[in-house]
N, C-alpha and C positions, 0 to 999 in steps of 0.2 A: 422706477424707469432710469439706466443709467445713463443720467444725464439729457439734453434737450432730444427731442426727437423732430427730426426737421422733415414734416411729410412732402414728398415727391411726386410728380405726376410720373406712373408707371407708363410708359410708351413702348408699343410691343410693335415691331415691324413684321407685318406678314401681308406677304406677297407684293411689296413694293409700296403698301399704305398703310397711313398709320391709324392705330385701332384707336377707340376711345381709351382714356383714362380712367384708372379703377378710382374710386373715391379715397382719399385721405383714411377715410371712419372705417372702411372694410379692412385695409392696411393694420389699423391699431387693434382692432378687434377679431383677426386671423388667430385661430385657435389650433390646437397641436396637443399631440400626447407624449408621454414619457417615450412611450415605444416608437414613435418620430422621431424624437429625438436621437434616440441610438440609432435609428437606422440611417439618420441625415448625411449626405454625403457631398462633398465641394466637388462642382463642375468648373472649376478655373475661373470663373466670373468673381466680380464685387460680391459680397454678402447681399441678400434681398435687401430691398427698401421694408419698413416697417420693421412687424416681429416674426421671427420665423424660429423653426426646430432646429437649422443648421446654426442660427447666431446663437443661440442657448448651448449648442454643443461647444461654437469655438469660445463661448465665455468661461466653460466650467474649464477645456483644457488649458486654456489661461492664465485662471486662476491657481489650476494644479501645479503651474509651471513656475508662481511665485511671482507673476507677473498681473496682477487683479485688476480684472473689468469693472471693480466696485458690485454692486448687485448683480445678479445672474439674474436677466428678465426676457431675454429675446428678442430685445430691441437691438437694432441696429443705432446706436447712439454715440454721443460724444465720450461718455467713460469708456465704451469700447472699441471704439476707434483710437482712442489716447492708449489702449492697452496693447493694442495691435502695435503701435506705433513703436512702443518701448520695448516691446519683443522682437522686435526688427532691430532695434539699437542695440539690443543683449546679444543678438545673433550673428550682427556685422553686416544687416540687409541696409538696403536703400530704405529710408527711414520716411514713407509716406501714410502710413495708418491704415491702407488699403489692404483686403485679406488679398493673397495670393498662392499660388501652387508651393512658394519656397517657405511661408508661414504653416501653410498647412502641414506640410512635411515632415517641418519640426514639432510642431504639434503632436504629431503622431507617439512621441515619445511619453507622451502622457495619457494615454490614450488605451493603457494597457487594461484595465478593468472598466465595465458600464460606467457612463456618465450619468445614470440615475439609479434610484435604489429605492424601495419600498421600506417604510418606515410606521413602525405602531405607537401612535400617542399612547403615553404614559401618564400616571394620575400625577406625577411630579411637574410633567408639562401644564396642566390647568391647577398648578398654584401659584398663589402670590400675585394674579392679575389685579391689573386696577381698572374701574369703568371709563377711565378718560383722563386724559392729562390738559389740565386748562392753561391758557397762556398767561394769567396774571400769575406773578411770582409769589404775591399774598398767598392765593390758594395753593399754589404747589407747595409753599412749605407748611400748609396745613396738613399736607398727606405722609402717610406713612412711608411712600416709597415714591420712586418716578419708574414704575414696575411698567412690565409689555401691557400693552392692552386686548391682548388675546391668544390663543394659543396659536394662530396662525402666524402674527407677527414675534413669536417666540422660535418657532420653527423654521419662519425664513431666514432670521438672524442665522439661527443655528447652523442653516445649510446654503449659505449665502447668497440668498434669494430676495427678491421684493415681494412683498406681501401680497400683492395682487396677481404674481406669478405663480405663487403655490396655490390660490386659490384656484387659478385658470388651470391648472395642471389637474386638479381636483373636483372636477363639478360635480354637485350635486351632495359632495361629502361633509358631515358634519364634523367641524375639527374638535373633538372630545375623545377622551382615554378609551381605547380599546379600539379606534376604529385606525383602520391602516391606508397610510397614502403615499402620494408618489413624491419624491423628493430628487435634489441634483446629490450628487456623491463628489462634495469636496475632499481633498489629501486633508490628514492631520497637520496642524500648523508645523511650518520649517522649521528645522532646530539648526541651532549655530550659535555664531556671536557677530553682532553688527558692531563693526568699530567706527565706521563712517557713515553719516547718513548725509545724503543730499536732496536738498528742496529746490525744484526746477519749478519757479513761478509762470514760466511762459508755456510751459505745457502741462501745470498742474500735475505732478508725477513726485512722488517722494520713495527713492532708493535708497536701500542698505547695502552696505558692501562688508564683508568680511577684511582680516588683517592683511589676505594674499590679492585685495583689490577685487575679487568675487562677487558680482551681485548675488544677492542671496533673494530680496524683494524688491518690489516696486510697485507703488500704491496710488490711485487716483487722490486727489486730496483738494480741499477746499483751504486756499492760502492767503489770508488777511483781505484786502477789499481797497479800493480807493481810497474812501476814508478812513480807515485804519490799516495801515500796509503792514505785513510782517516784518522783521526784523531784517537787518542785513548783518553779514561777515557770519564769521564761525563761532558757536559756542559749544556748550557741553551738555550731557544729560546730569541735570541734578537730584531728581526724585522719577520715583514711579508711585503710583495711586491707582489701586484696582477699586473700581467701584465708588469713587469719592461723591462725599455730598459737596453742594456749592452754597457759598457765604457770598449774600448780596449786599451789598453795603453801599447806598446812593451817596455818600459823602466821597466815597473813591471810584467807586463805579458809574456805568451808565445810569441813565433815569429810568424806570421800566415802569411804563402808567402813572399812577398815583403813589405810590411807592416809594416813602420818605424815610423808611427806618431799615434799620438792617436784618435780614430774613437769611434763613437757615433753609435750601432747600436741600433734602433728603435726597441720598443715592439709588441708581437706578439706570437702566439702559435707556429711558427717556429722559434724563435730565441733561442739562445743558451742555455737559461735554462728557454723556455717553457714560459706558464701562470702564474708561479709563483716562488719566492725566499721568502725561512725560512731560515733567517741569524740564525747562534749560536752566542754565548759569546766569541768561539773560532773563532778568527778573519780570515776571508776571507772564510770561509766553512760555507755549509747550504744545506738544501735540496730544491730541484726543480724540475720541470718538466721539458721534454723532447722533441723536434721535432720528435723523432724516437722511438714511444714507442713501437712499434714491437722488436725493437734492445736492449732491457734492457738487456737481458740477453748476448748479444753479445759483446756490444760497451763497453769501459770503460770511467772512466771520471778522471777528473785532482783532483779527493780528494775528491769533494763533492759526494751528492748523489741522485741519480736520480731516479723521479717515472714517471709514465704516466701523464697526464697533470692531468687527472679527478681524480686520486688520490692523487695529491698534493694540488689542489683545495679543496678537502674535508678534507685532512689534516690540511689546513692552516685555514678552521672553527673551529677547534676541539682544535688547541693550545693557551696556553696564553702566553702573552708576560711575561719574567720573572716566569710564572709560569707552564714548562713545561721541565722538564728534558731531555737531551739527550743523552742515553748510548751508546758508541761503543763497542761491545765485543771485547777481544781479539781473534785474528786468534784460530782456533778450539772450541770456546765456542759457544754454541749456546745460542738462547731463551729458551729452554726448560732446558738446566743445571742452569740459572741462576733465573727461575720461579718458577718451579719445579709444573708445572700444572697436577694436577689430576682430572680436572672437567670431567665429564661424561654426563651432562646433556644435552641436544641439545642446540650447541652454539648458541642461539637467540641472537642478536646484543641488547645492552642495548640503549635504546633509550631516557631515563631519564636522566635528567641533573644530574651530580653527587652530591653524600651528600659532608660535605666537607671533607679535608684531614686528616682522623683521623688514617688509617692505617700506618703503619712504611715502608716504602718502602726502599729497598737496599740504604743502605750509600754510596753515589760516593766516589770514590776517589779522595782525592785534585790533581787538575789540575797540580799543582807545581810537583808532583812526578811522574807524566807520561812522557816518553821520547818525545820530540819536532817533530810534523810533520811535511815533507816542507809544506810552502805554497800554498793552491789553487789558481792556477791564473785566474779560470773562477770566483772566489767568489769573490778575493779579487778587482774585479772592482766594483762589487755590494756593498760590505762590507764597501768599504769606501765612498760610495754616500750616504747610508742611514743612518740617526740617531740612534743611540739605543733606540729602545723601537718603531720606527715606524711599524704601520700598517695601512693598507688601505681594508678596507671591499669589500669583492667578490660582484662582480655584482648579482644582483638577474636575476631571468629569464634564465638561463642558463645551467640550467637542464630539463629534459624531464619532 
């Protein structure tokens, strides 16, 4: 689900009388098909409460625009509302996070082809699965990989969907090689070069801009916690690692269970940092994936920035070692405050490679002038293991 679902009483005005409210459970269990998603049309109102075909369609169009809703699940939730607000910011519209005709009309620029598609499961899709992911780090360290636990989980991530949602769209179908299923149809990863990343703690969004100041991508994120806040100030990209392992060391990291010795947890999408680690010049901190994409707005991190695995993989292709600044905004300061966005044309992603950096971007405050934040235990294990400037190219062919 895209963040917390806030059940509300559905009140229907009929003949001047209030009809009984529909149970919240019925809202959450509402089922629909891929054909209904294709046929869904906006009527000028806000998005329906609970889960709906229209919300799934809007989420997919937002995803194609580069303004990620996180997981596509059909629910009107926190991440979807934050994506609409980010899309409004990008388009120069009033930012309230509420669906309206202006947003719908602009989203039609990304509706040039169907929003769902057929997919036939391959033998490769069923390879490398694991039975389960334990919570204890010592048990994790005994495994060969932190792989997917099912074909449904693997394909849900490939098509930017919640695992329960992909199963809902395909009732009664076994996810086995040869089976044809219905999935969402996101675009390939956006191309270009991100030279500036802005991290908005207030709205829990991470936005990437090219050298001309054009926003290429905008993602929902888990950004620190009250106990272990994210850094402050402006830093740079130092390392990029794809499918990294994770070294747990209780002497420098947090205490997990009864584990009192160093452990190496193997790589995989269900590992502590998902499929990507983008390390910062601020030691121990980074931007990384997550094994629980539906929980981004529910979970807290240990100071780092968590994205869905597919958003983190896209961002890893866009950043440059030593050439991408990462700016953590102060609490209460938003991306709109520091960018002064007034753009009004349809926000079509810039797919061309950027021109040389000629624009003067905001001058970062010297790191020495910023108050010190506590070290991130999760990032420290990776930061110490990777030399500065380390980068590994993403494997090809992992997108639809």
